[in-house]
C-alpha positions in Angstrom: 1.3 -17.4 4.3 -0.7 -14.7 2.5 -3.5 -12.9 4.4 -6.5 -13.8 2.3 -5.5 -17.5 2.3 -5.1 -17.6 6.0 -8.3 -15.7 6.6 -10.4 -17.8 4.3 -9.1 -21.0 5.9 -10.1 -19.8 9.3 -13.3 -17.9 8.7 -14.8 -19.2 5.5 -14.0 -22.9 6.1 -11.5 -23.9 3.5 -12.9 -21.6 0.8 -11.9 -21.9 -2.8 -12.2 -25.7 -2.6 -14.8 -27.4 -4.8 -18.0 -28.5 -3.1 -19.6 -30.9 -5.6 -23.3 -31.4 -6.0 -25.8 -31.9 -8.8 -28.7 -29.6 -9.6 -32.2 -30.9 -10.5 -33.7 -30.0 -13.8 -36.2 -27.6 -12.0 -33.3 -25.7 -10.4 -31.6 -25.3 -13.7 -34.8 -24.5 -15.7 -34.2 -20.8 -15.8 -30.8 -21.4 -17.4 -31.8 -24.0 -20.0 -31.6 -21.4 -22.8 -28.1 -20.5 -21.7 -26.9 -24.1 -21.4 -28.1 -24.9 -24.9 -25.7 -22.4 -26.2 -22.7 -24.0 -24.6 -20.4 -25.8 -27.1 -20.9 -29.6 -26.8 -24.2 -29.4 -24.8 -26.6 -32.2 -25.8 -28.9 -32.4 -22.8 -26.9 -35.2 -21.3 -26.3 -35.7 -17.5 -24.3 -32.8 -16.1 -22.7 -31.9 -12.8 -22.3 -28.7 -11.0 -19.6 -27.8 -8.4 -19.9 -24.6 -6.5 -16.5 -22.8 -6.4 -16.8 -21.4 -2.9 -15.1 -18.3 -1.6 -16.5 -15.7 -4.0 -17.7 -12.7 -2.0 -19.5 -10.8 -4.8 -20.6 -13.4 -7.3 -21.6 -17.0 -7.3 -19.2 -19.2 -9.2 -19.7 -22.7 -10.6 -17.9 -25.4 -12.5 -20.3 -27.1 -15.0 -19.2 -30.5 -16.4 -20.8 -32.8 -18.9 -19.1 -35.6 -21.0 -15.6 -34.2 -21.7 -16.5 -30.6 -21.4 -16.0 -28.3 -18.4 -17.1 -24.6 -18.1 -16.7 -21.9 -15.5 -19.9 -20.1 -14.8 -20.0 -16.8 -13.0 -23.4 -15.5 -11.8 -23.9 -12.0 -10.4 -25.6 -11.9 -7.0 -26.8 -9.2 -4.6 -27.1 -5.5 -5.4 -23.7 -4.9 -6.9 -24.7 -1.5 -8.1 -24.3 -0.1 -4.5 -20.6 -0.9 -5.0 -20.5 0.7 -8.4 -20.5 -2.7 -10.2 -22.5 -4.4 -12.9 -22.4 -7.7 -14.7 -22.2 -5.8 -18.0 -19.1 -4.0 -16.8 -17.7 -7.3 -15.7 -18.3 -8.8 -19.1 -16.9 -5.9 -21.0 -13.7 -5.7 -18.9 -13.2 -9.5 -19.1 -13.7 -9.3 -22.9 -10.9 -6.7 -23.2 -8.6 -8.8 -21.0 -9.4 -12.0 -22.9 -8.6 -10.4 -26.2 -5.1 -9.7 -24.9 -4.7 -13.4 -23.8 -4.7 -12.3 -20.1 -8.1 -13.7 -19.1 -9.9 -16.9 -20.3 -12.1 -16.3 -23.3 -15.8 -15.7 -22.7 -18.0 -18.3 -24.3 -21.3 -16.7 -23.6 -22.9 -13.9 -21.7 -26.5 -13.7 -20.6 -27.4 -10.2 -19.2 -30.8 -11.3 -18.0 -29.4 -13.9 -15.6 -26.2 -11.9 -15.0 -24.3 -15.0 -16.2 -21.0 -15.3 -17.9 -19.4 -18.6 -19.0 -15.8 -19.4 -20.0 -13.6 -22.5 -20.4 -12.7 -24.0 -17.1 -9.0 -23.9 -16.6 -7.5 -26.5 -14.3 -5.0 -24.8 -12.1 -2.7 -25.2 -9.1 -2.6 -22.9 -6.1 -0.7 -19.8 -6.7 2.7 -19.8 -5.0 4.5 -16.6 -4.1 8.0 -16.6 -5.7 10.1 -14.4 -8.0 9.0 -16.4 -11.1 5.3 -16.2 -10.5 5.4 -12.6 -9.4 7.2 -11.8 -12.7 4.6 -13.7 -14.7 1.7 -11.9 -13.2 3.4 -8.5 -13.6 4.1 -9.2 -17.3 0.4 -10.0 -17.8 -0.6 -6.9 -15.9 1.9 -4.6 -17.7 0.4 -5.8 -21.0 -3.0 -4.6 -19.8 -1.7 -1.3 -18.4 0.0 -0.6 -21.8 -2.9 -1.7 -24.0 -4.3 1.8 -24.5 -7.8 0.4 -23.8 -10.1 3.2 -22.4 -12.3 1.6 -19.8 -15.5 3.5 -18.9 -14.9 3.5 -15.1 -12.5 6.0 -13.7 -11.2 5.0 -10.2 -10.3 7.8 -7.7 -9.5 6.1 -4.4 -10.4 9.2 -2.3 -13.8 9.5 -4.0 -14.4 5.7 -3.6 -13.5 5.9 0.1 -15.9 8.9 0.5 -18.7 7.1 -1.3 -18.2 3.8 0.5 -17.9 5.6 3.8 -21.3 7.3 3.3 -23.0 4.1 2.2 -21.6 2.2 5.2 -22.9 4.9 7.5 -26.3 4.9 5.8 -26.5 1.2 6.7 -25.6 1.8 10.3 -22.0 0.6 10.2 -19.3 2.5 12.1 -15.8 3.2 10.9 -13.2 5.4 12.6 -13.8 8.5 10.4 -12.2 11.0 12.8 -9.0 8.9 12.9 -8.7 8.5 9.2 -9.7 11.9 7.8 -6.5 13.8 8.7 -4.3 10.8 7.5 -6.2 10.6 4.2 -5.7 14.4 3.7 -1.9 13.9 4.3 -1.8 11.1 1.7 -3.8 13.1 -0.8 -1.5 16.1 -0.5 1.6 14.1 -1.4 0.5 11.5 -4.0 1.7 12.7 -7.4 -0.8 13.2 -10.2 0.3 10.0 -12.1 -1.2 9.1 -15.5 -4.2 6.8 -15.6 -4.2 3.5 -17.5 -6.5 0.4 -17.6 -6.1 -1.5 -14.3 -7.5 -4.6 -12.7 -8.0 -3.2 -9.2 -8.6 -6.5 -7.4 -5.3 -8.3 -7.4 -4.7 -11.2 -5.1 -3.6 -14.8 -5.3 -7.2 -16.2 -5.8 -7.5 -14.2 -9.0 -4.4 -15.8 -10.4 -4.9 -19.1 -12.2 -1.7 -21.0 -12.6 -2.1 -23.7 -15.3 1.5 -24.9 -14.8 2.8 -22.8 -17.6 0.9 -19.6 -17.8 -0.8 -17.5 -15.1 -4.2 -16.1 -16.0 -5.8 -13.1 -14.3 -9.5 -13.4 -13.6 -12.3 -11.4 -11.9 -12.3 -8.1 -13.8 -15.5 -6.6 -12.5 -13.6 -3.8 -10.6 -11.4 -2.9 -13.6 -11.1 0.8 -14.5 -8.8 3.6 -15.2 -6.4 4.2 -12.4 -2.7 4.5 -11.7 -0.2 1.7 -12.0 0.9 1.9 -8.3 -2.7 1.9 -7.0 -3.3 -1.3 -9.1 -0.2 -2.9 -7.5 -1.3 -1.7 -4.1 -4.4 -3.8 -4.4 -2.1 -6.9 -4.4 -0.3 -5.5 -1.4 -3.6 -5.1 0.4 -5.3 -8.3 -0.8 -2.4 -10.6 0.1 -1.0 -8.5 3.0 2.5 -8.3 1.4 5.6 -7.5 3.4 8.0 -4.7 2.7 10.4 -7.1 1.0 7.5 -8.5 -1.1 6.5 -4.9 -2.1 10.0 -4.3 -3.3 9.9 -7.5 -5.3 6.7 -6.3 -7.0 8.4 -3.0 -7.9 11.5 -4.7 -9.2 9.4 -7.0 -11.4 7.5 -3.9 -12.8 10.3 -1.4 -13.1 13.9 -1.9 -14.2 15.2 0.3 -11.4 12.5 1.3 -8.9 13.1 4.2 -6.6 12.1 4.8 -3.0 9.6 7.3 -4.3 7.9 4.4 -6.2 7.9 2.4 -2.9 6.5 5.4 -1.0 3.7 5.8 -3.5 2.9 2.1 -3.3 3.0 2.1 0.5 0.5 5.0 0.8 -1.7 3.6 -1.9 -1.9 0.3 0.0 -3.3 2.2 3.0 -6.0 3.6 0.8 -6.7 0.2 -0.6 -7.0 -1.3 2.9 -9.5 1.3 3.9 -11.4 0.8 0.6 -11.7 -3.0 1.3 -12.6 -2.3 4.9 -15.5 -0.1 3.9 -16.5 -2.5 1.1 -16.8 -5.2 3.7 -19.1 -3.1 5.9 -21.4 -2.4 2.9 -21.4 -6.1 1.9 -22.4 -7.0 5.5 -25.8 -5.4 4.7 -26.3 -6.3 1.0 -24.5 -9.5 0.3 -26.5 -12.8 0.1 -23.2 -14.7 0.7 -22.9 -16.2 4.2 -19.6 -14.7 5.4 -18.2 -12.8 8.4 -17.8 -9.4 6.7 -17.3 -7.6 10.0 -14.2 -9.6 10.8 -13.0 -9.0 7.2 -13.5 -5.3 7.6 -11.7 -5.3 11.0 -8.8 -7.1 9.5 -8.4 -4.5 6.7 -8.7 -1.5 9.0 -6.2 -3.1 11.3 -3.7 -3.5 8.4 -4.3 0.1 7.4 -3.6 1.4 11.0 -0.6 -0.8 11.2 0.9 0.8 8.1 -0.1 4.3 9.2 1.3 3.9 12.7 4.7 2.7 11.4 7.7 5.1 11.2 7.8 4.2 7.5 4.5 6.1 7.0 6.1 9.5 7.8 9.2 8.5 5.8 7.1 7.9 2.8 5.2 11.2 3.3 8.5 13.1 3.6 9.9 11.5 0.5 6.9 12.3 -1.7 6.7 15.9 -0.2 10.3 16.5 -1.1 9.7 15.1 -4.6 6.9 17.5 -5.2 9.0 20.4 -3.9 11.8 19.5 -6.3 9.3 19.4 -9.2 7.8 22.7 -8.2 11.3 24.4 -8.0 12.2 23.0 -11.5 8.9 24.3 -12.9 9.4 27.8 -11.3 12.9 27.9 -12.6 11.9 27.4 -16.2 
């Protein structure tokens, strides 16, 4: 059972299930101009179902007659996290053009609202076939040559999120992590940047029975392939065997150096989401136990950093850098 799935069932109360209810005309009055632009809208009776479980945005399914749309509404002060609805829209538009994300039907910046066709889907199941499907979609985005405006440096993000968490009175074990972060930074290779999703986990994969769509592109930016994959490792708390499966789906013949880079990046990603959760504890309007969420990610990071595999990965990447340096000096 994947980490996020288990956590949401216990803490969020069966999240990502539909909670149907209807809005009154007054409650929807501010969106009337948006609704009028939806294909098929004729002012007839409509129904709204909140798609619960979103931790940054409010998500809805809007249905009338034979039409169904997915509505995504920005909530809270996302700029603190370096996000914006405009960035979400632009990133999703790029992904949709490649057939990776559902096409956007309309975007209303004033209401921070984005609408797309609603895709009926089944729960994502972890297996070789589905992993391969997601990776093929992801590789298409990585290789698209799209230049996204945001550049993602995990060390700068951790520094920024750490400062913002402290400003809001939230403690994180900085003294414990600083020397470990330095060790990781010293050995991670300077890999080329490419367009990345940066928030991979099973609830951002929509399986329509044939194709797997990737949604929720608000964090997308320029980063490394293995950091992007590490967000899946962190988000779904993947095991070592599952990490190797990711690598085999992505590379024809992955090396232990690839694994080491993925493993260390996953620690960075765990810390990133832990700090993200502490900030959300102060700014998010969503009723959610962000402290428990942060504690879980920090615990996963410490588990990885305390394992013998951590030093093995450091040693492998250190040796790889030494070999490259010797080859360069010998030229």
